[in-house]
Structures are given as C-alpha cells and as structure tokens.
TILUMTOR-685448 format. One record per atom (N, C-alpha, C): x, y negated, z negated. Coordinates in steps of 0.2 Angstrom, whole numbers, padded with zeros to 4 digits, always signed. Layout:
REM TILUMTOR-685448
XYZ;...
***
This chain:
REM TILUMTOR-685448
+0163-0116-0510;+0155-0118-0512;+0151-0114-0508;+0146-0111-0511;+0142-0107-0506;+0134-0107-0508;+0133-0110-0514;+0126-0110-0516;+0124-0117-0517;+0119-0120-0513;+0116-0126-0513;+0109-0127-0516;+0108-0133-0519;+0102-0134-0522;+0099-0141-0518;+0094-0140-0515;+0090-0146-0512;+0084-0148-0516;+0084-0154-0517;+0079-0157-0521;+0075-0162-0517;+0068-0160-0516;+0064-0165-0511;+0059-0169-0516;+0055-0172-0513;+0051-0177-0517;+0043-0174-0518;+0043-0168-0518;+0036-0165-0519;+0035-0165-0527;+0031-0159-0529;+0030-0158-0536;+0036-0155-0539;+0039-0158-0544;+0045-0156-0547;+0044-0154-0555;+0048-0150-0558;+0048-0148-0565;+0055-0150-0568;+0055-0154-0573;+0062-0156-0575;+0066-0150-0578;+0063-0146-0581;+0066-0140-0584;+0069-0135-0578;+0065-0134-0574;+0067-0130-0568;+0073-0133-0564;+0072-0140-0563;+0077-0143-0559;+0084-0143-0563;+0084-0143-0570;+0090-0143-0574;+0093-0136-0573;+0089-0131-0573;+0091-0124-0572;+0094-0123-0565;+0091-0125-0561;+0093-0124-0554;+0100-0128-0553;+0101-0133-0556;+0106-0138-0555;+0113-0134-0558;+0111-0131-0563;+0117-0127-0567;+0119-0121-0563;+0115-0119-0559;+0117-0113-0555;+0120-0115-0547;+0120-0121-0546;+0122-0123-0539;+0129-0126-0539;+0132-0125-0533;+0139-0127-0532;+0138-0134-0529;+0133-0136-0526;+0132-0143-0523;+0125-0145-0523;+0123-0151-0525;+0116-0153-0526;+0115-0159-0521;+0110-0158-0516;+0108-0162-0511;+0101-0164-0512;+0100-0171-0511;+0093-0173-0512;+0091-0176-0506;+0085-0174-0504;+0082-0177-0498;+0078-0184-0500;+0081-0189-0497;+0078-0196-0498;+0076-0197-0505;+0069-0198-0506;+0067-0200-0513;+0067-0194-0518;+0069-0188-0515;+0071-0182-0520;+0076-0185-0525;+0080-0190-0523;+0085-0193-0527;+0082-0195-0534;+0077-0199-0533;+0073-0201-0539;+0070-0196-0543;+0068-0190-0540;+0066-0185-0544;+0071-0182-0548;+0077-0181-0545;+0083-0178-0548;+0085-0182-0554;+0085-0189-0553;+0088-0193-0559;+0083-0193-0564;+0076-0193-0563;+0071-0193-0568;+0072-0186-0572;+0074-0181-0569;+0076-0175-0573;+0083-0174-0576;+0086-0180-0575;+0093-0180-0578;+0098-0176-0574;+0097-0175-0568;+0101-0171-0563;+0105-0176-0558;+0111-0176-0558;+0115-0181-0554;+0117-0177-0547;+0114-0179-0541;+0115-0177-0535;+0123-0178-0532;+0125-0174-0528;+0132-0174-0525;+0131-0179-0519;+0125-0179-0516;+0124-0183-0510;+0116-0184-0509;+0115-0189-0505;+0108-0190-0503;+0107-0191-0496;+0102-0187-0493;+0102-0187-0485;+0095-0189-0483;+0094-0192-0477;+0088-0192-0474;+0088-0199-0470;+0081-0201-0469;+0081-0208-0466;+0081-0214-0471;+0081-0212-0477;+0082-0216-0483;+0077-0222-0483;+0071-0220-0481;+0066-0226-0481;+0061-0226-0488;+0062-0220-0492;+0058-0220-0498;+0062-0219-0504;+0069-0219-0504;+0073-0219-0511;+0072-0226-0513;+0071-0226-0520;+0070-0232-0523;+0077-0237-0524;+0076-0243-0524;+0082-0247-0525;+0086-0246-0532;+0081-0244-0537;+0085-0243-0543;+0088-0236-0543;+0086-0232-0539;+0090-0225-0538;+0096-0227-0534;+0096-0231-0529;+0102-0233-0525;+0107-0236-0530;+0105-0240-0534;+0110-0243-0539;+0113-0238-0544;+0109-0234-0546;+0111-0229-0551;+0116-0224-0547;+0115-0223-0541;+0120-0218-0537;+0125-0222-0533;+0127-0228-0535;+0132-0232-0531;+0138-0229-0529;+0140-0224-0532;+0146-0220-0531;+0145-0213-0527;+0138-0212-0526;+0136-0206-0523;+0135-0207-0515;+0138-0202-0511;+0137-0203-0504;+0130-0203-0501;+0128-0207-0497;+0121-0208-0494;+0122-0206-0487;+0119-0201-0484;+0120-0199-0478;+0113-0201-0474;+0114-0206-0470;+0109-0209-0466;+0108-0206-0459;+0102-0203-0458;+0101-0200-0452;+0094-0203-0449;+0095-0207-0443;+0090-0211-0441;+0085-0208-0437;+0087-0202-0434;+0082-0199-0430;+0075-0197-0433;+0070-0198-0430;+0063-0198-0433;+0059-0191-0430;+0062-0187-0426;+0058-0181-0424;+0059-0175-0428;+0061-0176-0434;+0060-0171-0439;+0060-0173-0446;+0059-0170-0451;+0058-0172-0458;+0064-0173-0462;+0064-0176-0467;+0070-0176-0472;+0072-0169-0474;+0067-0165-0475;+0069-0158-0477;+0073-0154-0471;+0071-0155-0465;+0074-0152-0460;+0081-0155-0459;+0081-0162-0460;+0088-0165-0459;+0093-0162-0464;+0090-0161-0470;+0095-0159-0476;+0097-0151-0474;+0092-0147-0472;+0093-0140-0471;+0098-0140-0465;+0098-0143-0460;+0102-0143-0454;+0109-0145-0457;+0110-0150-0461;+0116-0152-0463;+0120-0147-0468;+0116-0143-0472;+0118-0138-0476;+0120-0132-0472;+0116-0130-0467;+0118-0125-0462;+0124-0126-0458;+0125-0132-0456;+0132-0134-0453;+0138-0134-0458;+0136-0135-0464;+0142-0134-0469;+0143-0126-0471;+0139-0122-0468;+0139-0115-0469;+0138-0112-0477;+0133-0116-0480;+0131-0113-0486;+0127-0106-0485;+0129-0102-0490;+0126-0095-0490;+0119-0095-0492;+0117-0099-0497;+0110-0099-0500;+0109-0106-0502;+0102-0107-0502;+0099-0114-0503;+0093-0113-0508;+0093-0115-0514;+0087-0116-0518;+0084-0122-0517;+0078-0122-0516;+0074-0128-0513;+0069-0129-0519;+0069-0136-0521;+0064-0138-0527;+0060-0144-0524;+0054-0145-0526;+0050-0151-0523;+0048-0151-0516;+0048-0146-0513;+0047-0145-0506;+0039-0144-0505;+0036-0142-0510;+0028-0141-0511;+0025-0146-0515;+0018-0147-0514;+0014-0151-0517;+0014-0158-0514;+0010-0163-0517;+0008-0169-0515;+0005-0169-0508;+0010-0168-0503;+0007-0169-0496;+0007-0162-0493;+0000-0159-0491;+0000-0152-0489;+0003-0152-0482;+0003-0157-0478;+0006-0157-0471;+0014-0155-0472;+0017-0159-0477;+0024-0158-0478;+0025-0151-0480;+0021-0149-0485;+0022-0142-0488;+0022-0137-0482;+0017-0137-0478;+0017-0133-0473;+0022-0133-0468;+0024-0139-0466;+0030-0141-0462;+0036-0138-0464;+0037-0139-0471;+0044-0137-0474;+0045-0129-0473;+0039-0126-0475;+0039-0118-0475;+0040-0116-0468;+0037-0119-0463;+0038-0117-0456;+0045-0118-0454;+0048-0124-0456;+0055-0126-0453;+0060-0121-0457;+0058-0119-0463;+0063-0115-0466;+0065-0108-0463;+0060-0106-0459;+0061-0099-0456;+0067-0100-0451;+0068-0105-0448;+0074-0106-0443;+0080-0106-0447;+0081-0108-0453;+0087-0109-0457;+0088-0102-0461;+0082-0098-0462;+0083-0092-0465;+0087-0087-0461;+0088-0088-0455;+0092-0084-0451;+0099-0084-0452;+0101-0090-0455;+0108-0092-0457;+0110-0092-0464;+0105-0092-0468;+0106-0093-0476;+0100-0090-0479;+0101-0088-0486;+0096-0087-0490;+0092-0093-0492;+0086-0094-0491;+0082-0099-0493;+0076-0097-0498;+0076-0100-0504;+0071-0099-0509;+0068-0105-0511;+0061-0106-0510;+0058-0112-0513;+0056-0110-0520;+0057-0115-0524;+0055-0114-0532;+0050-0119-0534;+0045-0117-0538;+0040-0121-0541;+0039-0119-0548;+0036-0122-0552;+0035-0120-0559;+0031-0114-0559;+0035-0108-0561;+0032-0102-0562;+0031-0098-0555;+0034-0099-0550;+0034-0096-0544;+0040-0097-0539;+0041-0092-0535;+0046-0093-0530;+0043-0091-0523;+0046-0094-0517;+0043-0092-0511;+0050-0091-0506;+0050-0086-0502;+0055-0084-0498;+0053-0083-0491;+0055-0087-0486;+0054-0086-0479;+0058-0080-0477;+0055-0075-0475;+0059-0068-0473;+0059-0067-0466;+0065-0066-0463;+0066-0065-0456;+0069-0058-0455;+0070-0054-0461;+0073-0048-0461;+0071-0045-0468;+0071-0039-0469;+0070-0036-0476;+0076-0036-0480;+0074-0033-0487;+0080-0033-0491;+0077-0031-0498;+0082-0030-0503;+0081-0028-0510;+0080-0035-0514;+0075-0035-0519;+0073-0041-0522;+0072-0039-0530;+0072-0044-0534;+0071-0043-0541;+0066-0048-0543;+0061-0045-0548;+0056-0050-0551;+0054-0045-0558;+0051-0049-0562;+0049-0046-0568;+0043-0041-0567;+0043-0035-0570;+0038-0030-0569;+0031-0033-0571;+0026-0032-0567;+0019-0035-0568;+0018-0042-0564;+0024-0045-0561;+0022-0051-0558;+0018-0050-0551;+0014-0055-0550;+0010-0055-0544;+0014-0056-0538;+0013-0053-0532;+0017-0054-0526;+0013-0054-0520;+0014-0059-0516;+0010-0059-0510;+0014-0059-0504;+0013-0056-0498;+0016-0056-0492;+0012-0059-0487;+0014-0064-0483;+0009-0067-0478;+0013-0067-0472;+0011-0064-0467;+0014-0063-0460;+0013-0070-0456;+0019-0073-0454;+0018-0079-0450;+0018-0077-0443;+0021-0071-0441;+0020-0069-0434;+0018-0061-0435;+0017-0058-0430;+0016-0051-0430;+0022-0048-0433;+0021-0043-0438;+0026-0039-0441;+0026-0032-0440;+0031-0029-0439;+0031-0022-0438;+0036-0018-0442;+0034-0011-0443;+0039-0007-0447;+0039-0009-0454;+0033-0011-0457;+0033-0013-0464;+0033-0008-0469;+0038-0008-0473;+0039-0003-0478;+0040-0006-0485;+0036-0005-0490;+0036-0008-0496;+0037-0003-0502;+0042-0004-0506;+0044+0001-0511;+0045-0003-0518;+0042+0000-0523;+0043-0003-0530;+0037-0008-0531;+0032-0007-0527;+0026-0012-0528;+0019-0007-0530;+0015-0010-0532;+0009-0006-0534;+0005-0003-0528;+0005-0007-0523;+0003-0005-0516;+0008-0004-0511;+0011+0002-0511;+0017+0003-0506;+0014+0004-0499;+0019+0003-0494;+0017+0004-0487;+0023+0008-0484;+0021+0011-0479;+0027+0014-0474;+0025+0013-0467;+0030+0010-0464;+0030+0009-0457;+0023+0006-0454;+0020+0001-0458;+0014-0002-0456;+0015-0009-0451;+0010-0010-0448;+0010-0017-0444;+0005-0021-0446;+0007-0028-0446;+0002-0033-0448;+0002-0039-0442;-0004-0041-0441;-0005-0047-0437;-0003-0053-0440;-0002-0059-0437;-0001-0065-0440;-0006-0067-0444;-0005-0069-0450;-0011-0072-0454;-0015-0066-0457;-0013-0060-0456;-0017-0055-0460;-0016-0055-0467;-0021-0053-0471;-0021-0055-0478;-0020-0048-0482;-0018-0042-0479;-0017-0036-0482;-0012-0037-0488;-0007-0041-0486;-0002-0041-0491;-0002-0046-0498;-0008-0049-0498;-0009-0053-0504;-0010-0049-0511;-0009-0052-0516;-0010-0050-0523;-0008-0042-0524;-0002-0041-0522;+0001-0035-0524;+0005-0036-0531;+0008-0031-0533;+0011-0032-0540;+0017-0028-0540;+0022-0031-0544;+0029-0028-0544;+0029-0023-0550;+0031-0017-0549;+0030-0012-0553;+0037-0011-0558;+0042-0013-0555;+0048-0012-0559;+0053-0019-0556;+0058-0020-0560;+0062-0025-0559;+0065-0026-0551;+0066-0020-0549;+0070-0020-0542;+0064-0017-0537;+0063-0020-0531;+0059-0018-0526;+0062-0020-0519;+0059-0016-0514;+0061-0017-0507;+0055-0019-0503;+0057-0024-0498;+0053-0026-0493;+0057-0025-0486;+0054-0020-0482;+0058-0019-0476;+0053-0020-0470;+0056-0022-0465;+0052-0023-0459;+0057-0024-0453;+0054-0021-0447;+0059-0021-0441;+0058-0027-0437;+0053-0030-0437;+0052-0037-0433;+0047-0041-0436;+0048-0048-0435;+0043-0053-0437;+0045-0058-0442;+0041-0062-0444;+0042-0067-0450;+0037-0067-0455;+0039-0066-0461;+0034-0066-0466;+0036-0071-0472;+0031-0073-0476;+0033-0077-0482;+0031-0073-0488;+0036-0072-0493;+0035-0069-0499;+0034-0074-0505;+0028-0073-0508;+0027-0077-0514;+0027-0072-0520;+0031-0074-0526;+0031-0070-0531;+0031-0074-0537;+0028-0072-0543;+0028-0076-0549;+0034-0075-0553;+0036-0080-0556;+0042-0079-0561;+0040-0077-0568;
***
C-alpha cells in the first residue's frame, strides 16, 4: 500500500470524497472527519486523533474500525494523522476537508504539511481545486487553461517555470511575494523548478 487518503472535518464534497476513496489504498480519517466520510458513503480503514469530536453515532457505525487514540494536545488531529502515515511510509497522501470552516486550522494544516512533504507527496483537495506544498520542483499535470498560483512561504531561489502563460528562468522570490499568483496552464504538462525554499501551488481542476 502506498497511497493514502486523509479525510478531515473541514469543507468536504461527497462526489470528491468518493472519487479519492476509489483511488486510495488506505483511508484514514482525522477525528470527526469520520462523520464526513460516512455522510459521503465512504468507509474509513481507521480513525485517528484525540477523538473529542467524532460523534457517538459514528462510533457505533464504525464499531469494527480501529480507533487510534492519541492524547497529546500539542499538535492538531491533522498533524497526528500525517505523522502516523509518514511512519507507515506511505508514498503519497491525498487530503480532503483540511480547508474551510476554521481558517486557523486551514492555515495550520498547510504549514504543517510542508514538514511531511519532505517524506511523501501531499495534495490538498477541494471542490474544483488542488493545493500542493512544494519543497522541491517537479513535473505536474493540469487541464489547459487552468488558473495556477504559486505562493512562496519562504524565500525561494532558482525558480524556473515551463508550460505556463508567464514563464520564468532562474528567478528569486521573497516569502509572501505575490508575483506567482494568477498564472495559467498552457498545456497539460508543465514544470515548476526551484533550487531552495518552500512554496504552495494552487491549481484549478
């Protein structure tokens, strides 16, 4: 097993969850993300977190599903789940429901994901969009014409963009610089390369 799906308790779309579930080898839900999964008709393989918000009805429905209770309170249920998946050496993780509802959790989840992006491919999914925390460059795919934004979370150097409406070669961005917002995918395949730094890629589906 190499591809995990993590379902959190933010904004979720049932059709998206079902599609991601079909593509996953293992489905993990973070606390009340289990309720979101069941509402979409998706059965998790395990539930993890401090388990303070998963509903009693969900617990009864998942009475044969492992509940991994982690009592530590110095990180979020998202971080607990990602750490567990990293220790299990999953190669990639699709994350649903990690954005929306509470903006503090949304921002915290994105920031925490950069740590795990060094060990696995992490992709946040929402209705009509994807976000990838990038700690190194690579080749990517998206539909031609899709809006794409790159947000540097730290200073980034050696930035080269290929296959986008506004290409770059060996550029440098400061943390928070907005030069990379509202670019456009020209063809299905494109490249984002950089020699150092961390950036978030947002792209429309």
